[in-house]
N, C-alpha and C positions, 0 to 999 in steps of 0.2 A: 621615490624611495622613502619609507618612513624611518623613524629613529631606530626601531628594533631591527629592521633590515640592515641598517648601517652598523649596528653593534655586531650582528651575526657575521657580516662580511669581514669585519676586522678580526673577529675571534676565530673564524674558520681555519686560518692557517696554523693556529696553535693547538688545535684539537684534532686527534685522530678521526678520520672519516667515519668509522663505525660509531664512535662515541658521539660525534656531531649529529649524525642521523638519528641515533637512539634518543638523545636528550633534547635536541633542538629542532629536529625535523618536523615535529608535530606542534611546535609552538606557533602562536599567531599574535600579531599586533592587535591590541584592543583599543588603546587610547594613549594620548600624550597630553597631559595638562600643563606641561612646563616643568613642574616640580615633581611629577610622578609619571612614570612610564608603566602602563599596565599591559601585561602580556598574558594571553591564555595558554595554559598547558593542559595536557590531556588527563594526567593522573596525579594524585598526591605524591606517589614515590618519585615521579619525575620532578615535581616542584621541589621536593626536599633535596634531591640530588643536585639540581641546579643551584639551589640556595647554598648547600653545603660545599660544593666543589667549584663553583664558578662565580659566585657572587662578587668576590674581590676582583676577579678578572673583568667582569661586566662593569663594575664601578670604575676601574682604570680606563676602560674603553670610553665610558661616558665622559670621563675627565678629558680624554684626548679630543672628544667631539665638542668640548666647551660646555658640557652639561654636568659638571661636578656636583651640583646641588639637586640633581634629579634622582629620585628614589625609584628603584625597580619594584613593582608589585606583580607577583606571579599569582594568577587566579586559576584554579582548577575548573575547567569548563565541563562540569558533570553532565551526564546524560540522563539522569533521573529527574524528569520534569516535576514529579510530585514533590520531591525533596526541595527543588528550587521554589515551588509555590509556597511551601511551608515557611521558608526563610523570608519570603516577602511579607508575610502577615505580621 
């Protein structure tokens, strides 16, 4: 189980099922560098919603897991490959 799975497991009980599925169901663990946990999200509105409404709760869960200095980075995993290629140049 990765760190993001642990965070979601602890948060699930406090979030209504529909909201949990809507906002966290399509998220995916990307990486954990120790001081930064990177998570893929499907859209910018979902990224903004999680940041606005759940960032503090996620920080509290990270603290309970002994990771109080870990920053959450949410990255939109866009589907437009041409746009991604332009960003790489």
